[in-house]
N, C-alpha and C positions, 0 to 999 in steps of 0.2 A: 504494500500500500504506500502511496506517495504521501509524505508528511506535508501538512499545510505550512505555508510560509509564515514566519513571524510577522506580527502586525507592527506598524510604526508606533513611535511614542505618542504622536498626536491621536491616532485611532484609539490607543489604549486610554488616553485621557477622556475621549468622548464616551468610551464604554463605561467609565465609572459613573456617568450621569444617568445610565439606564441599565436595566437588567439585560444580560446577554441571552440570545435565543439558542445558544448551543445545546445540543443534546449530549447525553453522557458519553457515548462513544467518542464524539468529537472532543469532549472535555478531557478524556483520557489521553487522546493523541496530543492534546495541547501540552501535556507534561513533558513530552520528548523535545519541546522547543527550548532554545537557550533561555535561561532565567534572566529577566530584565528587572527594571526598578519595581514593577508591580506584578508579581507572579500571580497567575490565575489560581483561584481556589474553588474549583467546581465541586459540587456535592452530588452523590447519587440521588436520582429522582427529582432533581430540580434544576433551575437555571444556574449557570456558573456565576460566580461573583468574584470580585477582586479583593485580594488581601490588602490590609492597610499598607501604605507606602513604607512604613517603618519595619515591615516584616520581610523576610526572605526565606527561601527554602535552603536548609542546611543539610548537606549530604555528607555524612561521615565518610572519610576516605577521599573526599573531593570538595572541600569547603569553599564556597564562593566568597567574593569580596563583600563586606558589609555595606549596606546602603544607609546613609545618614537619615535619621528620623526627621519627619516634618509634621509636627503635631497638628497644625491646622488642616493639612490635607488628610492626615490620618483620621481626624474627626469626621470630615465629610465622607470619606470612604466607609467608615463604620456606620454612619447614618444611612448611607445608600444601601449597604449590605443588609441592614436590619429591615429595610423595606421589601427585600426580596424573599418571597415564600420559598421554603426548602423542605425536602422530605425529612431532613434531620430535625426540623422544628417540631418539637413535641414535648410533652411533659416528661421530666426526668425520671419519674417513677411509674407512669402509666403506660399501657400498651399503645400501639399505633392506632390512631383514630383520625378521621377526617377533620381538617381545621374548620372553624366556623365559616359557613358559606361555601364550603368545598363539596362538590358533587362526586358521585361514584366515578365519573369519567376522569376527573382529576386524580383520584386515588389510583385508578387503573394505570393512568399515565405515569404516575410516580413509581408504581411497582414495575412497570415495563422499563423505565429508565434504570431502575436498580438492577434488573436482570441483564440489561445491555451492558451496564458497567461491569458486572461479574464476568460476563462473557469476554469482554475486551481485556479485563485484568488477567483472567486465567490464561488467555492466549499470550499475553505478554510474559507471564511467568513461564509458560511452556516453551518459549523461545530460548530459554537459557540452556546451555550445554553443561557447564560445570556448576559446582555448588555456589560460587560467588555470583555468577550470572543469574542464577535462580533467585537468590536472596535479593540481589539488586533489583530484579524484575518485580518482586513483591513490593519493595519499598517505593520504587518509582511509580508503580501502579496505584498505590494507596495515598501517597502524600503529594499534593494536598487534596486529591479528589475525594477520598473517603475519610481521612483523618489528618490532623495537624502534626502528628508525630507517630513514629512506629519504632519499636525496639524488637529485634529478632535475636533470640537466644537459642543456641544449639548445644547438644551434648558434646562434651569434650573428654575423650575422643568419640567420634561418631561410630556406632556399631555398623558392621558390614554384613549383609546377608543374614545368615542364621546365627551369627555370632551372639553369644549371650552377654548382654551388658552387665557391668558390675553395679551393685547397689551398696550404699547410696552413690548417686552419680552427680556430675558437675555440669552446670549449664554455663556456657561462655557467651558473652555478648558478641554477636557476630557482626551486626551492622545496625545503625540507627539513622533514620532520616527524620527531619523535623522542621517545623516552621519556627525559626528563631525570632523571638520578639525583641526588637531593638528599642522601640519607643518606650520611654520610661514609664509613662502612664499605663500603657498596656502591660508592661512587666509587673507593675504593682498590682494590676487587676488579676494577672495570672497567679501571682503569689497568694492573693486573697482567696482564689478559687482552689488553692492547693495544687497548682500545676507547675511547680518549679522543675519538674522533670523535663519540661520542654526546653530548657536551656537557660543559661544565665548570661550576664554581661561580661564575665571574665574570660580569659583566654582558654580555660579548661572547658571544653564542650562535651565532655563525657557525661551523658545524662544519667548513668546508673553505674553500680559496681560492675566490674568486668566479669567476675566469677561469682557463681552462686551454687552452693552445695545443696542439693535436693535431698533432704533427710527423709528416711522412711517414717511414715506416720505424720509428717508435717503438713501444714495447710497447703503449701504449694504442691506437694506430691499428691495430695488428695484431689486438687483441682485438675492436675495433669492426668490423673487416672480417669477422671470423669469425661475426658476427651472433648466435651462440648465447650464452646466459648461462654464466658460469664461476664456480667457487668461487675464493676467495682463498687457495688452497692450493698452487698452482704458482708458481715464481719469476716467470714471465711475467705471471700475473694479479696478483701482489703488486706487481710493478713498474708495471703499468698503473694499479692503484689509487693507488700513490704519486704517479704522474704526474698523475692526475686530482684527488686531494684536496690535493696540495701537499706540499712537502718537509718541512714542520714538523709534519705530522700523523702520528700513529701509525696504521698500517694494520692493521685486524683480520686475523687469520690463520685458516687452516684453513677450516672450513665455517661460520664466523661471519659471512661476508660473501659476497654474490653481486653480481657486476658484469654487468648485462644491457644490451646495446646496444638502442637504440630505433631500429628500422628502419622507415621509411615505405614508400611504394609504389616509390620509385626509389633511395633512398639512406638511409644512417644519419643520423638527425637529432639524436641525443643518446645519453645513457646514464643508467641508473638503478642506484643502489647500495642493496641491502637489507642491513641489519645486525641481528644479534641480540646481546643482552648476555650476560654470563657466567652470570647466574642462570637462563638459559633454555636449553633444549636446542638444539643446533646444527641447521642445515639438513640435510635429507636429499637424496639424489640426485633423488628425484621433485620436490623443491621447485624444481629447475632448470626443470622443465616448467611449474610454476606461474608462475615469474618470466618465462619466455618468453611465456606467454599474456598476462600483464599488460603486458609491454613491447610486444608486437605490437598489442594493442588500443589502448594509449596512443599509440603512434606513428602508427597509422592515423587515430586521432581528431585528433591534432595536425595531420597533413597536411590533413585535411578542414577543420579550423578555420582554418588559414592560408589555404587557397584561398578559403574562405567570407569571411574578413575582407578579402582582397584584392579579391574580386569586389564585395563591398558597398561598399568604398572607391571603386573605379572607377565603380560605378553611381551612387553619390552625387555624385561629381565630374562624371560625364557629365550627370546631371540638372541640376546647378547651372549648368553651362556652357550648357545649352540653355534655361534660363530667362532672361528679360530682365535685363540688368545694371541698367537704369534704365527707368522708365516714361516715355512721351512726355508732353508738356504741351499737349494739344490745347485749342483755344479752347472755352470754355463748360463745361468739366468738369475737376475735380481728381481725381487718382487716388492710391491707396496700395495696397500689397500686402504680403503676408507669405507666407513658405514655411517650414514646419517639417518636417524628416524624421521618420520614425517613431521609436519608442523604440529603444534600442540592441539589444534582442533581436530586433527585426524587420528585414526586409530592405527596401531602398529600393524605392519604388513608381514610378508613372508619372504623378504629378500635375503639371499645368502651368497657367499663366495667361498672358494676353497682352493688350495693348492696342495697336490698330493704327489710326493716323490714316487717315481716308477723305476723299474729295473733299467739298466743301461743309461743312467744319469738323466733319464727323461723326467718330465714333470707334467702332470695333468692340471689344467686350469679350468675351474668350474665357476659359473655364475648362474643364479636362478632366481625366479620370482614366483611364489605361490600366489594365485589370484585371490583377492579378498583382503580384508583388514580386520583381523580378530585374533584372539588367542588360539583359535583352531588353525588359522593360517600359519602362525608361528610354530605350532606343534607339528603340522604337516611338513613345514620346511625342515624341521629337525629330522624327521623320518626320511625325507628324500635325500638330505645331505648325508646321513649315515649310510643309506643305500648306495649313493654314488661313491662314497669312500670304499665300501666293500667291493663294488664292481671294479673300481680302479685298481684295487689290490689284486684282482684276478687278471689284470692287464688285458682287458677286453678292448676291442676297437671302439672308437667314439660312437659310431652309429649303433653298435650293439649295446653300449651302456645306456643310451637314450631309450632303446627298445625295452630294456629291463626296467628302467625308471617309469616308463609309460605303463607297464604291467603293474608295478607297485602302486602307482597312483590310482589305477582302476580298482585295485583291491581295497584301497582306502575309501572309495566312494565314487559314484558317477560324477559328482560335482567337484571333485578334488583335482583341479587342473593347475598346471604351472608351466612357465616357460623356462628353458634351460639352454645354455650353451656350454659344450664340453670340448676342450681342445687339448691335444697332447703335443708338447714341444720336445724335439730331439736335438740336443745341442751338438751332437756329432755330425748328423746329416744336415743341420741347419734347415730343417723343415718342420712345419707344424700342420697337424691334421685336425680339422674342425668339423663338428656336427652341430646342427642347430635345431631346436624344437620351439619354434615360434618366438624366439628372443630377438631383441634388436641386434643388428650386426656389429661385430667388433670394428674398431678403427686402428689402423696400423700407421704409426709415425716413423718414417724413414730417417736415417741419419742426416741426410741433406736438408731436412725440414719439410719434405712433402708428406702430407697426411692423406690417406685414402680409406674409404669405407670398403671393407673386404666383401667380395661377392660370395656369399655363403647361402646355399639353398635354405629358405626360412623354415620349412617343415611345419608340422602341426604342433600345438602345445601338448605337453605331457598330460596324459589322462584322457585324451580323445579316443585312442584305441583304434586298431585296424589300419594304421598308416606306417609307411616305411620312412626311415630317416636316412639321409644321404650325407656322406662325409666328403670333404674336399681336402686335398693336400697342397699346401702353398709354401713358397720360399719364406724363410725367416732369417733375413740377413743380419749379420752382427751389427750391433748398435741400434737396431730398430726397437721400437716400443709398441707393444700390443695393449690396447685398452679394452677391457671387458667391463660392462656396466649394466645396470637395470634401467627400466624405462623411466623411473623417477628422475633420472638425470636429464633426460631429453624431452619429456612430455609433461605438460601441465595444462591448466585451464587457459593459459595465455598462448600456447603454441602446440602444434601437432607434433607427432613423433619425428617425422622426416625433417621438419624445420629445425627441431632440436638437434638431430644428428648432424645436419649441415653446420649448425652453429658450433657443435663440438669439434667437428673437423677443422673449421676455421680457427677455433681457439687453439687447438694443438699446433697447427701450422704457425700461428702467430707467436706462440711460446717458444717454438723451436728456433725462430729467427733471432731471438735474443741471445742464444748461445752460439750462433754461427753454424756453418755447414759441416764443420769437422767435429763437433762435440754435441752429444745428446744432452738435453736438459736434465738436471737432477731429478731423480724419480719421485722423491717425496714432494719436492716443490712443484713438480708437474701435476701431481694429484691435487694439491691445494689450489693450484691455479685453475684447474678444471672445475672444481667446486665453486670457485669465486665467480664463475659466469652465471650462477644462479641469482636471480633477482627476487624482489618481493613478489609473493604469489607463486613462486616456482617450487615450493616445498609441499606439494599435494600428496606425495607418495614417498616411501622409503627410498634410499639410494644406497646401492652397493657398488663399489668400484674396485677393480683389481687391475693393476698395471704390471706388465712383465717386460723387463729390459733384456733383450737377447744378446748375450755375450758370446755364446757358442764355445766350442772347443776346437782348436786348430787341428788340422789333420796330422801335423807333425807331433802332436801330443797324444796320439792314439796309436796303439799297437794291437793287432787283431790276428788270431790264428785259429785254425781248425786242427784238432788232434784226434787221430783214430783211437777208438777205445781198446787200446792194447796195453800190455804191461810196460812197454817202453814210453808210454805217454807222460808219466810223471817226470822222467829224466829229461825228455825233450822240452817239457814245459819249463823246467828249471833253467835250461840253457837259453831258451828264448827270452825269458824274463831277465836274465843277467845281461844279455846284449842290449835290451831296451833301456835298462837302468844305466848302463855305461853311456849310451847315446844321450840320455837326459842329464847326465852328471849326478846321478843319485846312487853312486856306488856304496855309500854308507848304509843303504837299505838292502843290499844284496842278500845278506845272510837271512834276515827276517823274511824277505819276500820269497826266496827259494824254499825255505822251510814251509811257509804257509801255502804257497802254490802247490807244492808237492802233496801236502795233506789233502787239500780240497780236490785236486785233480784225481788223486788216487781214489777218493770216495766216489767221484763222478764216473770214473771208468768202471768201477765195480758194478754199477747198475745200468749204465748207458748201453744202448744198442746202435746208436748213430754217433757220428763224430761229435766230440766235445769241443766247445768254444772257449777260448781264453782271450780276454781283452784287458789291457792295461790303459788307464787314463791318467794323465798328469795334469793336474790343475794346482790348486793350493794344497791338495792332498794327493796321494797316490792311491788310486782305486783299482782293485783287481776283481774281475768278474769271471766266473766259471759257470757255463751253462751246459745242461744235458737234457735228454728227452724223458727222464723219469720224473713223474709228478710228485713223488714222495719227498717231503721236506726233511732235511736232517735235524735231529734234536740232540742237544748236548746232554750227556749223561755221565755219571760218575763210574769210571771203569774200575773193576776189581784188580787186585794185584796179579791174578793169574790170567787176566784177559790179554790177548795179543793185540787187540785193537780198541777203538772207542776213545782214543785220546786226541784225535785230530782237532775236533772242535774245541776241546779244552785249550789246546795251544793257540788256536785262532782267537779265542776269547781273551787269553792272557796277553797276547802280543799286539793285536790290532786295536786301533782306536775305536772303530765301530765295525760291526759285521751284521749280516742278515741273510735271509733266504726268501725268495719270492716265487710263488707258483705262477707259471705262465700257461697259456692255452696249449702249448706244445711241450711242456716240461717245467723246468725250474732254473733259477739262477741263484748261485751262492756268491756273495760278494764280501769284501772286507776293505778297510781303508787304513792307511798308515800316514802319519804326518811327514811332510817333506822337509820341515825345518824344525830345529830344536831337538 
């Protein structure tokens, strides 16, 4: 709905001379306008009227500047307001009744205005997303339309879901909005009516004690248990208000105050106090129904907001715990990553990234996005990430990995879909194999500064079922940087995905120009620069970012042989390893390498039927890999004194810095690493 434009100062001056013809829904909308010298004070069921010039609406948490009082104008305003009939005008102790000369049509019109006010106010409350917005909506909807002041107290802490709250409990003053009386004469009148709760002239605008302990059996506890709003006219209600507001505060009497419990789905979660000043008609009996409706909608909204906030917090923590704490440091590639949750108004999603070391110094790069924003999405993300790690450990081709992920997503449910991009980088071959399942394509930044969007078959999202995934193999030159990301980086309400991808490509190219054609930009700084392209309104979704800098392994640092599965294979392996170490200037490692190579090759020859492979890689460490066609992985065991074998892996474990064994689709690879320095 379009808000009406604020009236000028001259038009407001003219309105003070006659009653306004606004209806209540329009009066409620009037509250959203900027406060001027004469704030409107409409009432449910009757024409709106202007507050005295010396009054202003005081919003705790956003106090406006004080307007100097003008007694002569305030007197004229008060007289004009007194001449305006209002639904609130009634006897302070009697039920609602028609005023003298008022017909049934006028009463019906007043009740209709009251209903329209309740509808507009509850819609405003319902617009709130979090707790503070809901409480603010209640305050702005009621002051000054329904009351001159409101105080909202909530449990501290607020119980969540089925959580059983402790007793006795504490109420904390969450927010207060009020019409602050600046004019001295009006302030004296307010004090005479027992309304000092509306505010004073000093700098301390706190209208009541901030904390209140609700004791079991106390008057306040009994009123809250009664659920229904009450006037401050009975001794029990006045005692409850005194307990809530504090012993040093004067409690409004009669029908100048309403105490309304805020009851959620399972329990009372707070209380709201509505107060009217002395220059305004007191509440009527039907105003209790209005207060009850406002309190009910507010309490249910707060319940929902608390559950929403708890779920969002748990989902965010769940997602963060499922993301890698740190990235591996595989040979021939450097990695950097970023993860940004969505803006505060959005819910957590299912974005993830991963880097998984593979046999042969290769590394699998994964980025994915589960559709939806909920704790369920985060949980599914964790299951798919774990499945991807397991499949990567089997060294399956990228297209086959996506096929198995698709089957897993279908087992989780027909609506559990996700996008995923799976790539395997081989630093020896300087090649990368990529398969895509409905994910945005990666961007490759070359060493010279050229950025290109890789042409990868998009494929269908994971979970669709019945589709094939296609993999492509591309060059991965040394010095190039591959950027994998989720759609939150390139798509928002302000731009479509392809516009965002082109902006990302241009951003990478511009960043590379700063370092020159012979140097790649620092990886961490590159990730930060990419995220800096996000502007206001671009954080609609989570963002996962994985950057890989390809260093590769030079051919001169790789030695590779095939060994026939014969008894002479261990001896030949020792000689070949010795020559490679001499060529690399690593003679100090000769004894250790010969011993470990001999043990691992001997074990491979025992079970192999096809040629055994031996590969040495020299980087910052010396890595030795022995492969055979037997799928059985070796296990370290404690050999007995009479055993002739079983000590090979014990020696490997003692002498190597790291070692391991990986099962392949056609056998296994046993590897170990030795430091090249120190």
